[in-house]
A tleap script that builds the chain and sets N, CA, C and O, in Angstrom:
source leaprc.protein.ff14SB
mol = sequence {
  NMET ALA PRO LEU GLY GLN PRO ILE HIE LYS
  SER PRO ALA LEU LEU ARG THR SER LEU ILE
  LEU ALA ALA ALA SER VAL LEU PHE PHE ALA
  GLY CYS GLY GLN THR TRP LYS VAL SER ASP
  PRO GLN LEU LYS PRO ILE GLU GLU MET LEU
  GLU ALA ASN LEU PRO ALA HIE SER PRO GLN
  ASP ALA VAL SER GLN PHE LEU GLU THR ARG
  GLY TYR ALA THR GLU PRO SER GLY LYS PRO
  GLY THR ILE VAL ALA ILE VAL ARG ASP ARG
  GLU THR ASN LYS LEU GLN PRO VAL THR ALA
  ARG VAL THR PHE TYR PHE ASP ALA ASN GLY
  LYS LEU ASN THR TYR GLU ILE VAL GLN THR
  VAL ASN PRO SER THR PRO CGLU
}
set mol.1.N position { -29.513 -12.000 22.822 }
set mol.1.CA position { -29.207 -10.829 22.031 }
set mol.1.C position { -29.432 -9.593 22.903 }
set mol.1.O position { -30.412 -9.525 23.646 }
set mol.2.N position { -28.535 -8.625 22.814 }
set mol.2.CA position { -28.628 -7.415 23.626 }
set mol.2.C position { -29.701 -6.497 23.055 }
set mol.2.O position { -29.861 -6.413 21.837 }
set mol.3.N position { -30.434 -5.810 23.924 }
set mol.3.CA position { -31.437 -4.860 23.435 }
set mol.3.C position { -30.760 -3.745 22.642 }
set mol.3.O position { -29.584 -3.444 22.849 }
set mol.4.N position { -31.521 -3.141 21.733 }
set mol.4.CA position { -30.980 -2.053 20.916 }
set mol.4.C position { -30.493 -0.916 21.800 }
set mol.4.O position { -31.113 -0.584 22.810 }
set mol.5.N position { -29.374 -0.327 21.403 }
set mol.5.CA position { -28.839 0.804 22.147 }
set mol.5.C position { -27.897 0.392 23.266 }
set mol.5.O position { -27.247 1.254 23.857 }
set mol.6.N position { -27.801 -0.883 23.575 }
set mol.6.CA position { -26.899 -1.342 24.627 }
set mol.6.C position { -25.656 -1.944 23.985 }
set mol.6.O position { -25.767 -2.658 22.989 }
set mol.7.N position { -24.466 -1.667 24.539 }
set mol.7.CA position { -23.230 -2.200 23.960 }
set mol.7.C position { -23.172 -3.723 24.090 }
set mol.7.O position { -23.670 -4.308 25.052 }
set mol.8.N position { -22.542 -4.345 23.082 }
set mol.8.CA position { -22.323 -5.783 23.117 }
set mol.8.C position { -20.901 -5.988 23.600 }
set mol.8.O position { -19.966 -5.444 23.013 }
set mol.9.N position { -20.724 -6.745 24.635 }
set mol.9.CA position { -19.401 -7.005 25.195 }
set mol.9.C position { -18.874 -8.315 24.640 }
set mol.9.O position { -19.530 -9.353 24.726 }
set mol.10.N position { -17.684 -8.250 24.072 }
set mol.10.CA position { -17.053 -9.460 23.551 }
set mol.10.C position { -16.212 -10.069 24.652 }
set mol.10.O position { -15.673 -9.371 25.512 }
set mol.11.N position { -16.113 -11.358 24.608 }
set mol.11.CA position { -15.270 -12.031 25.593 }
set mol.11.C position { -13.811 -11.784 25.225 }
set mol.11.O position { -13.501 -11.588 24.050 }
set mol.12.N position { -12.909 -11.788 26.209 }
set mol.12.CA position { -11.483 -11.575 25.915 }
set mol.12.C position { -10.928 -12.624 24.943 }
set mol.12.O position { -10.066 -12.305 24.124 }
set mol.13.N position { -11.401 -13.849 25.023 }
set mol.13.CA position { -10.909 -14.894 24.125 }
set mol.13.C position { -11.320 -14.599 22.681 }
set mol.13.O position { -10.525 -14.779 21.759 }
set mol.14.N position { -12.559 -14.148 22.486 }
set mol.14.CA position { -13.034 -13.824 21.147 }
set mol.14.C position { -12.268 -12.630 20.572 }
set mol.14.O position { -11.912 -12.624 19.394 }
set mol.15.N position { -12.022 -11.640 21.393 }
set mol.15.CA position { -11.274 -10.461 20.964 }
set mol.15.C position { -9.844 -10.850 20.587 }
set mol.15.O position { -9.320 -10.401 19.567 }
set mol.16.N position { -9.227 -11.672 21.404 }
set mol.16.CA position { -7.852 -12.121 21.149 }
set mol.16.C position { -7.792 -12.919 19.841 }
set mol.16.O position { -6.875 -12.734 19.041 }
set mol.17.N position { -8.757 -13.795 19.629 }
set mol.17.CA position { -8.802 -14.584 18.402 }
set mol.17.C position { -8.973 -13.677 17.185 }
set mol.17.O position { -8.328 -13.886 16.158 }
set mol.18.N position { -9.825 -12.691 17.297 }
set mol.18.CA position { -10.031 -11.753 16.193 }
set mol.18.C position { -8.753 -10.993 15.863 }
set mol.18.O position { -8.429 -10.788 14.694 }
set mol.19.N position { -8.032 -10.578 16.898 }
set mol.19.CA position { -6.775 -9.855 16.677 }
set mol.19.C position { -5.731 -10.752 16.026 }
set mol.19.O position { -4.989 -10.311 15.149 }
set mol.20.N position { -5.671 -11.995 16.449 }
set mol.20.CA position { -4.696 -12.930 15.864 }
set mol.20.C position { -5.012 -13.172 14.395 }
set mol.20.O position { -4.110 -13.179 13.557 }
set mol.21.N position { -6.289 -13.372 14.079 }
set mol.21.CA position { -6.678 -13.577 12.685 }
set mol.21.C position { -6.390 -12.335 11.835 }
set mol.21.O position { -5.942 -12.449 10.694 }
set mol.22.N position { -6.643 -11.171 12.386 }
set mol.22.CA position { -6.364 -9.932 11.655 }
set mol.22.C position { -4.866 -9.792 11.401 }
set mol.22.O position { -4.456 -9.440 10.295 }
set mol.23.N position { -4.050 -10.061 12.409 }
set mol.23.CA position { -2.599 -9.963 12.252 }
set mol.23.C position { -2.093 -10.987 11.239 }
set mol.23.O position { -1.224 -10.674 10.425 }
set mol.24.N position { -2.626 -12.199 11.283 }
set mol.24.CA position { -2.212 -13.229 10.332 }
set mol.24.C position { -2.568 -12.824 8.909 }
set mol.24.O position { -1.790 -13.063 7.984 }
set mol.25.N position { -3.730 -12.215 8.723 }
set mol.25.CA position { -4.137 -11.755 7.387 }
set mol.25.C position { -3.197 -10.681 6.873 }
set mol.25.O position { -2.797 -10.706 5.709 }
set mol.26.N position { -2.845 -9.742 7.731 }
set mol.26.CA position { -1.929 -8.668 7.333 }
set mol.26.C position { -0.577 -9.248 6.937 }
set mol.26.O position { -0.011 -8.851 5.919 }
set mol.27.N position { -0.054 -10.183 7.728 }
set mol.27.CA position { 1.237 -10.791 7.408 }
set mol.27.C position { 1.171 -11.598 6.115 }
set mol.27.O position { 2.110 -11.584 5.319 }
set mol.28.N position { 0.069 -12.295 5.912 }
set mol.28.CA position { -0.089 -13.078 4.689 }
set mol.28.C position { -0.058 -12.172 3.470 }
set mol.28.O position { 0.679 -12.431 2.519 }
set mol.29.N position { -0.858 -11.108 3.492 }
set mol.29.CA position { -0.916 -10.224 2.334 }
set mol.29.C position { 0.362 -9.412 2.173 }
set mol.29.O position { 0.729 -9.072 1.048 }
set mol.30.N position { 1.041 -9.095 3.255 }
set mol.30.CA position { 2.325 -8.388 3.144 }
set mol.30.C position { 3.354 -9.295 2.496 }
set mol.30.O position { 4.163 -8.840 1.686 }
set mol.31.N position { 3.330 -10.568 2.843 }
set mol.31.CA position { 4.246 -11.522 2.239 }
set mol.31.C position { 3.946 -11.751 0.773 }
set mol.31.O position { 4.847 -12.071 -0.003 }
set mol.32.N position { 2.701 -11.593 0.389 }
set mol.32.CA position { 2.305 -11.787 -1.005 }
set mol.32.C position { 2.567 -10.551 -1.843 }
set mol.32.O position { 2.369 -10.584 -3.058 }
set mol.33.N position { 3.003 -9.474 -1.236 }
set mol.33.CA position { 3.218 -8.236 -1.966 }
set mol.33.C position { 4.194 -8.385 -3.115 }
set mol.33.O position { 4.072 -7.680 -4.117 }
set mol.34.N position { 5.161 -9.285 -2.997 }
set mol.34.CA position { 6.142 -9.469 -4.047 }
set mol.34.C position { 5.795 -10.639 -4.956 }
set mol.34.O position { 6.588 -10.973 -5.835 }
set mol.35.N position { 4.665 -11.260 -4.781 }
set mol.35.CA position { 4.265 -12.356 -5.643 }
set mol.35.C position { 3.664 -11.769 -6.909 }
set mol.35.O position { 2.652 -11.069 -6.866 }
set mol.36.N position { 4.299 -12.061 -8.033 }
set mol.36.CA position { 3.904 -11.441 -9.282 }
set mol.36.C position { 3.266 -12.433 -10.228 }
set mol.36.O position { 3.322 -12.237 -11.442 }
set mol.37.N position { 2.676 -13.464 -9.730 }
set mol.37.CA position { 2.170 -14.533 -10.577 }
set mol.37.C position { 1.077 -14.057 -11.522 }
set mol.37.O position { 0.134 -13.371 -11.128 }
set mol.38.N position { 1.237 -14.446 -12.790 }
set mol.38.CA position { 0.229 -14.132 -13.788 }
set mol.38.C position { -0.702 -15.324 -13.933 }
set mol.38.O position { -0.303 -16.463 -13.692 }
set mol.39.N position { -1.933 -15.064 -14.324 }
set mol.39.CA position { -2.888 -16.157 -14.491 }
set mol.39.C position { -2.913 -16.678 -15.930 }
set mol.39.O position { -3.328 -17.813 -16.165 }
set mol.40.N position { -2.476 -15.866 -16.888 }
set mol.40.CA position { -2.475 -16.263 -18.288 }
set mol.40.C position { -1.233 -17.104 -18.586 }
set mol.40.O position { -0.114 -16.606 -18.462 }
set mol.41.N position { -1.410 -18.379 -18.978 }
set mol.41.CA position { -0.240 -19.232 -19.223 }
set mol.41.C position { 0.649 -18.727 -20.360 }
set mol.41.O position { 1.842 -19.029 -20.386 }
set mol.42.N position { 0.089 -17.968 -21.294 }
set mol.42.CA position { 0.904 -17.423 -22.380 }
set mol.42.C position { 1.894 -16.372 -21.876 }
set mol.42.O position { 2.938 -16.154 -22.492 }
set mol.43.N position { 1.568 -15.724 -20.759 }
set mol.43.CA position { 2.449 -14.697 -20.206 }
set mol.43.C position { 3.506 -15.281 -19.267 }
set mol.43.O position { 4.422 -14.572 -18.849 }
set mol.44.N position { 3.386 -16.555 -18.937 }
set mol.44.CA position { 4.301 -17.201 -17.991 }
set mol.44.C position { 5.769 -17.072 -18.408 }
set mol.44.O position { 6.599 -16.744 -17.561 }
set mol.45.N position { 6.128 -17.318 -19.684 }
set mol.45.CA position { 7.540 -17.180 -20.061 }
set mol.45.C position { 8.083 -15.766 -19.851 }
set mol.45.O position { 9.239 -15.595 -19.466 }
set mol.46.N position { 7.264 -14.769 -20.099 }
set mol.46.CA position { 7.698 -13.378 -19.880 }
set mol.46.C position { 7.897 -13.139 -18.394 }
set mol.46.O position { 8.893 -12.540 -17.988 }
set mol.47.N position { 6.961 -13.601 -17.583 }
set mol.47.CA position { 7.086 -13.438 -16.137 }
set mol.47.C position { 8.337 -14.140 -15.610 }
set mol.47.O position { 9.070 -13.576 -14.797 }
set mol.48.N position { 8.584 -15.364 -16.070 }
set mol.48.CA position { 9.761 -16.107 -15.603 }
set mol.48.C position { 11.050 -15.405 -16.011 }
set mol.48.O position { 12.007 -15.371 -15.238 }
set mol.49.N position { 11.085 -14.846 -17.216 }
set mol.49.CA position { 12.263 -14.115 -17.677 }
set mol.49.C position { 12.498 -12.873 -16.809 }
set mol.49.O position { 13.635 -12.568 -16.449 }
set mol.50.N position { 11.413 -12.159 -16.475 }
set mol.50.CA position { 11.549 -10.969 -15.629 }
set mol.50.C position { 11.982 -11.347 -14.218 }
set mol.50.O position { 12.839 -10.681 -13.637 }
set mol.51.N position { 11.402 -12.401 -13.662 }
set mol.51.CA position { 11.780 -12.845 -12.312 }
set mol.51.C position { 13.252 -13.233 -12.250 }
set mol.51.O position { 13.936 -12.938 -11.270 }
set mol.52.N position { 13.737 -13.894 -13.298 }
set mol.52.CA position { 15.130 -14.346 -13.315 }
set mol.52.C position { 16.112 -13.192 -13.463 }
set mol.52.O position { 17.219 -13.250 -12.926 }
set mol.53.N position { 15.723 -12.150 -14.180 }
set mol.53.CA position { 16.650 -11.062 -14.489 }
set mol.53.C position { 16.444 -9.785 -13.699 }
set mol.53.O position { 17.368 -8.981 -13.567 }
set mol.54.N position { 15.233 -9.585 -13.166 }
set mol.54.CA position { 14.924 -8.347 -12.451 }
set mol.54.C position { 14.252 -8.658 -11.112 }
set mol.54.O position { 13.037 -8.519 -10.980 }
set mol.55.N position { 15.036 -9.077 -10.130 }
set mol.55.CA position { 14.435 -9.372 -8.827 }
set mol.55.C position { 13.908 -8.108 -8.153 }
set mol.55.O position { 14.261 -6.991 -8.532 }
set mol.56.N position { 13.066 -8.303 -7.159 }
set mol.56.CA position { 12.549 -7.173 -6.382 }
set mol.56.C position { 13.710 -6.328 -5.882 }
set mol.56.O position { 14.774 -6.850 -5.551 }
set mol.57.N position { 13.499 -5.034 -5.833 }
set mol.57.CA position { 14.477 -4.047 -5.350 }
set mol.57.C position { 15.609 -3.784 -6.344 }
set mol.57.O position { 16.616 -3.174 -5.985 }
set mol.58.N position { 15.448 -4.246 -7.608 }
set mol.58.CA position { 16.437 -3.900 -8.631 }
set mol.58.C position { 16.384 -2.393 -8.845 }
set mol.58.O position { 15.298 -1.815 -8.837 }
set mol.59.N position { 17.535 -1.740 -9.038 }
set mol.59.CA position { 17.528 -0.294 -9.291 }
set mol.59.C position { 16.849 0.028 -10.619 }
set mol.59.O position { 16.889 -0.772 -11.553 }
set mol.60.N position { 16.232 1.189 -10.698 }
set mol.60.CA position { 15.529 1.624 -11.900 }
set mol.60.C position { 16.472 1.658 -13.101 }
set mol.60.O position { 16.073 1.304 -14.210 }
set mol.61.N position { 17.710 2.078 -12.891 }
set mol.61.CA position { 18.687 2.108 -13.986 }
set mol.61.C position { 18.944 0.708 -14.536 }
set mol.61.O position { 19.102 0.535 -15.745 }
set mol.62.N position { 18.987 -0.293 -13.655 }
set mol.62.CA position { 19.213 -1.674 -14.089 }
set mol.62.C position { 18.042 -2.178 -14.926 }
set mol.62.O position { 18.240 -2.899 -15.904 }
set mol.63.N position { 16.835 -1.803 -14.545 }
set mol.63.CA position { 15.650 -2.203 -15.311 }
set mol.63.C position { 15.697 -1.544 -16.693 }
set mol.63.O position { 15.458 -2.206 -17.703 }
set mol.64.N position { 16.001 -0.254 -16.740 }
set mol.64.CA position { 16.092 0.457 -18.023 }
set mol.64.C position { 17.155 -0.162 -18.917 }
set mol.64.O position { 16.936 -0.357 -20.113 }
set mol.65.N position { 18.296 -0.468 -18.337 }
set mol.65.CA position { 19.387 -1.065 -19.114 }
set mol.65.C position { 18.988 -2.453 -19.618 }
set mol.65.O position { 19.286 -2.798 -20.761 }
set mol.66.N position { 18.332 -3.240 -18.797 }
set mol.66.CA position { 17.863 -4.569 -19.189 }
set mol.66.C position { 16.939 -4.462 -20.403 }
set mol.66.O position { 17.098 -5.201 -21.374 }
set mol.67.N position { 15.984 -3.551 -20.346 }
set mol.67.CA position { 15.027 -3.383 -21.431 }
set mol.67.C position { 15.716 -2.904 -22.712 }
set mol.67.O position { 15.431 -3.398 -23.803 }
set mol.68.N position { 16.618 -1.944 -22.567 }
set mol.68.CA position { 17.322 -1.393 -23.724 }
set mol.68.C position { 18.223 -2.434 -24.376 }
set mol.68.O position { 18.256 -2.547 -25.601 }
set mol.69.N position { 18.949 -3.192 -23.569 }
set mol.69.CA position { 19.861 -4.210 -24.084 }
set mol.69.C position { 19.127 -5.250 -24.918 }
set mol.69.O position { 19.658 -5.738 -25.915 }
set mol.70.N position { 17.920 -5.586 -24.517 }
set mol.70.CA position { 17.134 -6.600 -25.230 }
set mol.70.C position { 16.251 -6.021 -26.338 }
set mol.70.O position { 15.532 -6.756 -27.015 }
set mol.71.N position { 16.311 -4.713 -26.514 }
set mol.71.CA position { 15.565 -4.081 -27.595 }
set mol.71.C position { 14.080 -3.935 -27.347 }
set mol.71.O position { 13.306 -3.809 -28.296 }
set mol.72.N position { 13.661 -3.950 -26.082 }
set mol.72.CA position { 12.243 -3.775 -25.761 }
set mol.72.C position { 11.921 -2.281 -25.755 }
set mol.72.O position { 12.579 -1.490 -25.080 }
set mol.73.N position { 10.913 -1.923 -26.509 }
set mol.73.CA position { 10.506 -0.517 -26.602 }
set mol.73.C position { 9.863 -0.073 -25.293 }
set mol.73.O position { 9.173 -0.845 -24.628 }
set mol.74.N position { 10.103 1.182 -24.941 }
set mol.74.CA position { 9.441 1.755 -23.770 }
set mol.74.C position { 8.489 2.840 -24.237 }
set mol.74.O position { 8.669 3.439 -25.298 }
set mol.75.N position { 7.474 3.079 -23.423 }
set mol.75.CA position { 6.470 4.102 -23.713 }
set mol.75.C position { 6.442 5.101 -22.573 }
set mol.75.O position { 6.802 4.757 -21.447 }
set mol.76.N position { 6.024 6.329 -22.839 }
set mol.76.CA position { 5.868 7.276 -21.732 }
set mol.76.C position { 4.799 6.753 -20.767 }
set mol.76.O position { 3.712 6.356 -21.186 }
set mol.77.N position { 5.119 6.758 -19.487 }
set mol.77.CA position { 4.169 6.224 -18.507 }
set mol.77.C position { 3.227 7.303 -17.984 }
set mol.77.O position { 2.096 7.011 -17.595 }
set mol.78.N position { 3.692 8.536 -17.976 }
set mol.78.CA position { 2.868 9.612 -17.442 }
set mol.78.C position { 2.865 9.670 -15.927 }
set mol.78.O position { 2.247 10.558 -15.340 }
set mol.79.N position { 3.546 8.734 -15.291 }
set mol.79.CA position { 3.617 8.721 -13.820 }
set mol.79.C position { 5.070 8.593 -13.399 }
set mol.79.O position { 5.799 7.750 -13.923 }
set mol.80.N position { 5.498 9.426 -12.453 }
set mol.80.CA position { 6.863 9.258 -11.951 }
set mol.80.C position { 6.981 7.920 -11.217 }
set mol.80.O position { 6.025 7.450 -10.599 }
set mol.81.N position { 8.153 7.326 -11.296 }
set mol.81.CA position { 8.382 6.063 -10.603 }
set mol.81.C position { 7.837 4.854 -11.338 }
set mol.81.O position { 7.648 3.794 -10.741 }
set mol.82.N position { 7.583 5.007 -12.633 }
set mol.82.CA position { 7.124 3.866 -13.427 }
set mol.82.C position { 7.830 3.840 -14.775 }
set mol.82.O position { 8.217 4.877 -15.315 }
set mol.83.N position { 7.987 2.638 -15.304 }
set mol.83.CA position { 8.483 2.435 -16.659 }
set mol.83.C position { 7.490 1.500 -17.334 }
set mol.83.O position { 7.088 0.490 -16.755 }
set mol.84.N position { 7.099 1.832 -18.544 }
set mol.84.CA position { 6.203 0.971 -19.322 }
set mol.84.C position { 6.994 0.453 -20.517 }
set mol.84.O position { 7.595 1.230 -21.260 }
set mol.85.N position { 6.988 -0.862 -20.696 }
set mol.85.CA position { 7.732 -1.475 -21.796 }
set mol.85.C position { 6.864 -2.485 -22.531 }
set mol.85.O position { 5.965 -3.093 -21.950 }
set mol.86.N position { 7.147 -2.650 -23.809 }
set mol.86.CA position { 6.502 -3.675 -24.616 }
set mol.86.C position { 7.507 -4.823 -24.725 }
set mol.86.O position { 8.570 -4.684 -25.330 }
set mol.87.N position { 7.146 -5.951 -24.128 }
set mol.87.CA position { 8.034 -7.108 -24.074 }
set mol.87.C position { 7.435 -8.208 -24.927 }
set mol.87.O position { 6.263 -8.558 -24.786 }
set mol.88.N position { 8.250 -8.743 -25.808 }
set mol.88.CA position { 7.785 -9.788 -26.720 }
set mol.88.C position { 8.584 -11.059 -26.482 }
set mol.88.O position { 9.814 -11.048 -26.516 }
set mol.89.N position { 7.875 -12.150 -26.243 }
set mol.89.CA position { 8.515 -13.450 -26.045 }
set mol.89.C position { 8.644 -14.129 -27.400 }
set mol.89.O position { 7.668 -14.647 -27.942 }
set mol.90.N position { 9.841 -14.121 -27.935 }
set mol.90.CA position { 10.081 -14.711 -29.255 }
set mol.90.C position { 10.545 -16.158 -29.156 }
set mol.90.O position { 10.511 -16.890 -30.146 }
set mol.91.N position { 10.974 -16.573 -27.982 }
set mol.91.CA position { 11.598 -17.880 -27.829 }
set mol.91.C position { 10.602 -19.027 -27.730 }
set mol.91.O position { 10.798 -20.065 -28.361 }
set mol.92.N position { 9.538 -18.859 -26.952 }
set mol.92.CA position { 8.641 -19.966 -26.664 }
set mol.92.C position { 7.861 -20.426 -27.883 }
set mol.92.O position { 7.830 -21.620 -28.181 }
set mol.93.N position { 7.243 -19.515 -28.577 }
set mol.93.CA position { 6.422 -19.862 -29.729 }
set mol.93.C position { 6.775 -18.915 -30.872 }
set mol.93.O position { 6.271 -17.794 -30.944 }
set mol.94.N position { 7.638 -19.378 -31.754 }
set mol.94.CA position { 8.116 -18.494 -32.818 }
set mol.94.C position { 7.057 -18.199 -33.874 }
set mol.94.O position { 7.148 -17.190 -34.573 }
set mol.95.N position { 6.044 -19.073 -33.999 }
set mol.95.CA position { 4.989 -18.817 -34.977 }
set mol.95.C position { 4.043 -17.722 -34.507 }
set mol.95.O position { 3.613 -16.887 -35.303 }
set mol.96.N position { 3.719 -17.721 -33.228 }
set mol.96.CA position { 2.850 -16.693 -32.661 }
set mol.96.C position { 3.461 -16.188 -31.355 }
set mol.96.O position { 3.039 -16.604 -30.275 }
set mol.97.N position { 4.448 -15.299 -31.443 }
set mol.97.CA position { 5.055 -14.798 -30.217 }
set mol.97.C position { 4.048 -13.995 -29.396 }
set mol.97.O position { 3.134 -13.373 -29.937 }
set mol.98.N position { 4.236 -14.023 -28.100 }
set mol.98.CA position { 3.345 -13.312 -27.191 }
set mol.98.C position { 3.949 -11.949 -26.877 }
set mol.98.O position { 5.144 -11.838 -26.600 }
set mol.99.N position { 3.118 -10.918 -26.921 }
set mol.99.CA position { 3.557 -9.565 -26.606 }
set mol.99.C position { 2.794 -9.072 -25.386 }
set mol.99.O position { 1.583 -9.262 -25.273 }
set mol.100.N position { 3.521 -8.437 -24.477 }
set mol.100.CA position { 2.899 -7.935 -23.260 }
set mol.100.C position { 3.331 -6.500 -23.002 }
set mol.100.O position { 4.434 -6.084 -23.353 }
set mol.101.N position { 2.438 -5.772 -22.387 }
set mol.101.CA position { 2.746 -4.417 -21.902 }
set mol.101.C position { 3.054 -4.578 -20.421 }
set mol.101.O position { 2.193 -4.973 -19.634 }
set mol.102.N position { 4.290 -4.268 -20.052 }
set mol.102.CA position { 4.733 -4.453 -18.673 }
set mol.102.C position { 4.950 -3.080 -18.050 }
set mol.102.O position { 5.706 -2.261 -18.572 }
set mol.103.N position { 4.280 -2.841 -16.931 }
set mol.103.CA position { 4.471 -1.602 -16.191 }
set mol.103.C position { 5.258 -1.929 -14.933 }
set mol.103.O position { 4.811 -2.713 -14.096 }
set mol.104.N position { 6.432 -1.322 -14.806 }
set mol.104.CA position { 7.304 -1.515 -13.644 }
set mol.104.C position { 7.060 -0.367 -12.675 }
set mol.104.O position { 7.026 0.797 -13.076 }
set mol.105.N position { 6.892 -0.695 -11.408 }
set mol.105.CA position { 6.644 0.308 -10.366 }
set mol.105.C position { 7.828 0.345 -9.405 }
set mol.105.O position { 8.287 -0.689 -8.920 }
set mol.106.N position { 8.313 1.564 -9.140 }
set mol.106.CA position { 9.487 1.752 -8.289 }
set mol.106.C position { 9.111 2.537 -7.034 }
set mol.106.O position { 8.179 3.342 -7.045 }
set mol.107.N position { 9.855 2.288 -5.951 }
set mol.107.CA position { 9.611 3.031 -4.712 }
set mol.107.C position { 10.305 4.387 -4.772 }
set mol.107.O position { 10.894 4.742 -5.793 }
set mol.108.N position { 10.236 5.137 -3.687 }
set mol.108.CA position { 10.811 6.484 -3.634 }
set mol.108.C position { 12.329 6.478 -3.802 }
set mol.108.O position { 12.917 7.495 -4.169 }
set mol.109.N position { 12.965 5.334 -3.535 }
set mol.109.CA position { 14.417 5.214 -3.676 }
set mol.109.C position { 14.830 4.678 -5.048 }
set mol.109.O position { 16.008 4.406 -5.279 }
set mol.110.N position { 13.856 4.526 -5.964 }
set mol.110.CA position { 14.169 4.036 -7.301 }
set mol.110.C position { 14.412 2.544 -7.371 }
set mol.110.O position { 15.097 2.072 -8.279 }
set mol.111.N position { 13.861 1.786 -6.421 }
set mol.111.CA position { 14.010 0.329 -6.399 }
set mol.111.C position { 12.700 -0.316 -6.860 }
set mol.111.O position { 11.614 0.164 -6.534 }
set mol.112.N position { 12.815 -1.394 -7.611 }
set mol.112.CA position { 11.657 -2.082 -8.161 }
set mol.112.C position { 10.792 -2.674 -7.053 }
set mol.112.O position { 11.260 -3.479 -6.247 }
set mol.113.N position { 9.528 -2.266 -7.026 }
set mol.113.CA position { 8.548 -2.817 -6.071 }
set mol.113.C position { 7.844 -4.006 -6.684 }
set mol.113.O position { 7.865 -5.108 -6.136 }
set mol.114.N position { 7.221 -3.774 -7.828 }
set mol.114.CA position { 6.426 -4.796 -8.487 }
set mol.114.C position { 6.259 -4.422 -9.946 }
set mol.114.O position { 6.730 -3.372 -10.384 }
set mol.115.N position { 5.600 -5.270 -10.688 }
set mol.115.CA position { 5.265 -4.945 -12.061 }
set mol.115.C position { 3.944 -5.606 -12.419 }
set mol.115.O position { 3.498 -6.551 -11.768 }
set mol.116.N position { 3.333 -5.080 -13.471 }
set mol.116.CA position { 2.057 -5.595 -13.957 }
set mol.116.C position { 2.251 -6.009 -15.407 }
set mol.116.O position { 2.807 -5.253 -16.204 }
set mol.117.N position { 1.793 -7.209 -15.750 }
set mol.117.CA position { 1.940 -7.734 -17.103 }
set mol.117.C position { 0.551 -7.902 -17.708 }
set mol.117.O position { -0.306 -8.573 -17.133 }
set mol.118.N position { 0.333 -7.288 -18.877 }
set mol.118.CA position { -0.935 -7.396 -19.582 }
set mol.118.C position { -0.646 -7.751 -21.026 }
set mol.118.O position { 0.153 -7.086 -21.685 }
set mol.119.N position { -1.297 -8.802 -21.525 }
set mol.119.CA position { -1.085 -9.208 -22.909 }
set mol.119.C position { -1.651 -8.159 -23.856 }
set mol.119.O position { -2.732 -7.614 -23.631 }
set mol.120.N position { -0.899 -7.885 -24.922 }
set mol.120.CA position { -1.334 -6.929 -25.933 }
set mol.120.C position { -1.358 -7.621 -27.286 }
set mol.120.O position { -0.924 -8.765 -27.421 }
set mol.121.N position { -1.865 -6.923 -28.273 }
set mol.121.CA position { -1.905 -7.452 -29.628 }
set mol.121.C position { -0.479 -7.471 -30.175 }
set mol.121.O position { 0.273 -6.511 -30.006 }
set mol.122.N position { -0.119 -8.561 -30.823 }
set mol.122.CA position { 1.196 -8.641 -31.432 }
set mol.122.C position { 1.308 -7.654 -32.573 }
set mol.122.O position { 0.441 -7.620 -33.446 }
set mol.123.N position { 2.366 -6.845 -32.584 }
set mol.123.CA position { 2.543 -5.931 -33.711 }
set mol.123.C position { 2.872 -6.734 -34.963 }
set mol.123.O position { 3.456 -7.815 -34.880 }
set mol.124.N position { 2.501 -6.212 -36.102 }
set mol.124.CA position { 2.800 -6.921 -37.342 }
set mol.124.C position { 4.299 -6.885 -37.591 }
set mol.124.O position { 4.965 -5.884 -37.326 }
set mol.125.N position { 4.811 -7.979 -38.099 }
set mol.125.CA position { 6.233 -8.055 -38.371 }
set mol.125.C position { 6.455 -8.135 -39.872 }
set mol.125.O position { 5.691 -8.801 -40.571 }
set mol.126.N position { 7.488 -7.468 -40.381 }
set mol.126.CA position { 7.762 -7.527 -41.820 }
set mol.126.C position { 8.174 -8.942 -42.208 }
set mol.126.O position { 8.835 -9.642 -41.441 }
set mol.127.N position { 7.785 -9.342 -43.381 }
set mol.127.CA position { 8.102 -10.702 -43.822 }
set mol.127.C position { 9.326 -10.722 -44.668 }
set mol.127.O position { 9.741 -11.786 -45.128 }
savepdb mol mol.pdb
quit
């Protein structure tokens, strides 16, 4: 061990290995940037529907039109470059449909970057 106050010299092999591991980590997480997997199995049908219809880089207008066509309500997001929608999965479980609040995030060019899905309380439905 080096005495206090003296620099510790790393071997070139150790430095090279550290750089390779750092670069691999950056590439791994950059590749995962578009992975939108949800952990809640009840939200899976909503996620699959969004993945099938709204791929990454979809224009903001296309996302708005998709939501409007299907009758999903939108809420004010308070942030530019975002759309917040209430999406309800009526197909999978008709007795207890799952409702989610989905926040869509767009880049400076108005292209879909990612979205966040959070389960919400199902609104009451008229009988």
